[in-house]
N, C-alpha and C positions, 0 to 999 in steps of 0.2 A: 062783643066789642068788635064794632067794623074793621071791614078790610080796609087797612090803607092805601090812600088817591094813588094812582096813576097819575106818573105827573108829565105832561106835553111843554116842551118850550119852545116856540117859535121866535126866531131872529129876524126880524126885516130892517134891512139899511138902505130901503126909502129914504128919501129929502124931503120930497115935496110931502103937499098935504091937501088934501087926500091923496094916498101912494098908492098907486096900481101894484106896487113889492108891496105893501101892508095890506093888501085885499087879496091878491094872493096867499099868502103868510096865513092871513085871518080863513080861508078856503080849506087851504089844505090842512090846516090844525082841525077844522069843524068836520072834516072828513073822516080822518083816523079818529077824533073825539067818537063819531058817532060809530064806527065800524068796533071801535072797543067795547063803547056801551052796552052793543048789542053780542057780545060774544064774552064778556066777562060781570063776571058778578061783583066789581069792584069801583068808585066811583072813580072821575077821570076830570083832574086838575088842567086846564090848559093855561098858561100865561106868554103873552107876546111881547118883546122885548125888541121897542125900538128904538134905532140905535143911532139916529139922528137926535136924540131927548139925550143920549151920553157921549157928542161926538167932543164937545172939551175936555170932558174925566176922561175919555179915552186919551187926548194929546198930552194932558197933565203924568198920566200914568206913564207912561210913553218916555216923557221925559223925567220924570222925577222918581218913579218907580214906584209908587205910592197909591192904590186907587181910592178916588173916594168912596165913600159909603155905598152909594146908589149903584156906579161900576161894579165895587165889589159884590155886593148881591146878586146884579144879574149874572157875575160869571159864576158864581155858587149857583144858581139857579140852574144856568146852561151843565155844571158838572154835574150836578144829582140829578137831571130828566130821567126818566124813564127812557124818553125818546124824543130827539131834536129834530124839529126845519128849518133849514138855513136857507135865507132867498135874502138876491142881489139883484139891484140893477143889474146892466152891463154897462158898462164904463169902456172903451177904446179897446172895445176887444175882451176884455177881464172883467173878473168883477170888482167891487169896488173898491177905491182905498178903504173907507174907512169899513168896509168890510171885514178886508184881510188885518187892519191893525188891532180890529176886537180880540179877532181869533189869537192874532199873535200875543196875546194877555192870557193864551188860554195856556197854562200845562202840557205838554205836547205828548203826555200819558193819562191826562184828566178825560179824554174822551174812548179811551180803548175798551174796544167792544159796543161802545154805545151805537143805537139805530139812527141813523140818520138821513131824512127825506132832503133832496137838493133842488132848489127850484133858483129861476133866473126870471125878469123882466126885459124884455125892451122894444125898443119901436118898431124894430124888422126881424122877423123870420132867419137871416141871414147868422145872425147871432147867438143859433140855440148851441152852436160846437162850444157853447165857454162853458157847461155844464159838464163837458167832457175832457176836454182839454184844460182846465183849469179849478172847479171845484170839487169833482172828485179825484185830480191826484192830490189839494190841500187835502181833504178829510181822509184818503188815506194815509198822509204822515200820519195825521193825529191819530192813527190806529182806528177810526171810528170804523163801523158796520152799514155802509151807504144802500139802501133800498135801491133795487133794481132797477125803478122808472123814475126819472127825472122828468121833472115839468117846467117848459119854457113859454112865457106868456106873451108875443105879440102882442102890439097893440088891435091886430085885425083878430087875431082870437077871442078878445071879450068878446061872447054874445054868438060866439061860433060854434053852430052842433057840427063841425067835421061833412065829411063827404063817404064816399064808396073804398076810400082807400086813406083816409088819417081822419080820427080819432078826434073830437071837440074837445077844447080846455077843461070843459066840466068832466068827461069819460077819463081821462089824464089824470085829476085832480082825483076822481074816485079811486080811480085804479092803486094812485103812489099813495095816496090815504089807507088806504088797506093796506098795503104791503109795510107799511111803519106799525101799521095796529097790530099786522102780525109774528113781526119782529119782536115786539115791545110783549107782547103776550106771552108768545115763549122765552122772553129770557134774554138778558144778554148775551150777545157770541163769546167765546170764551176766547181769550186774548192766548196769545202765544206764549209765555212768561209762564200763563199756568194749565197749560196742555202736558201730557204725560208723551219721554221722548218717546219717538218710534224710527222706523226705517226714514219716513219723509224726513228725519231732523239730524240725521247722521251730517257730516259735516266733512266734506272731501279734500285733501290738501289741497293747497294750490297747485303743489308741484304737480300732482297724481292728474289734476284735471290739463297741465300742460301737456304730461306725457300722453294722456287721451286724445291729443288733439293732432300729433306728431301722426306721419304717413308711413307705412311699413316699406 
C-alpha cells in the first residue's frame, strides 16, 4: 500500500493577477516539496489557495456565520495540511485585511503545532519587519509552530542574487522551504495540552510572585 501523501497548503492573499504574492507562495511551496521529495519516501501534494477568489465568501461567512462550500473546503485543507505556507502583501505596514479575515475564521486551536512558513511581499524593503511584528505573533496566537526563517520579497528582490552581506531571494526561499520540510518530516510539534507535566509547568501563585519582588 502506497504511503499517504504529505500535504502542503499555501495561502496567498495577493489581489492582482498575476500576483507577486502568489508567485512567492508558489516558489516557497516548490522549495519545500523538492526537499521533502528528496528526503521522504512519500508523495507530496501541494495546494495553493488564492484568497482573492474567496473574498465574497469570506465576507458572507463573517456576517452570517455559515461558510459557502468553497470556503469550507479551503478551511478544511488548511487545518488538515501537514505544513502551511502563509503569504500576504503588505498594506499600511501590516498584513492585508483579506488575509486576517480568512485566518479569523479558523478555530484558534486548529493550527496547534502545525509547521507554518510565513512570507510577505511589498514595494519596498522598509516593510520587511511586518513578518516579525504582525505575522509571527498572529500564528503564535494560533499555536502554530513557525519556522525560523521568514521571507520578505520587495520589488527589487526579484531577480536579485544578493551580495556578500545579504542572501538573495532564491537562497532565502530555499532555506525557508527546507526548514518547513524538516518540520513536516519530523512530525508536528507537541502541543502544551499533550505534554507531560514537569518542573517548567509548575504554577507559582500570584501572591508568591509578589512576595518574591519585595525588597528585604
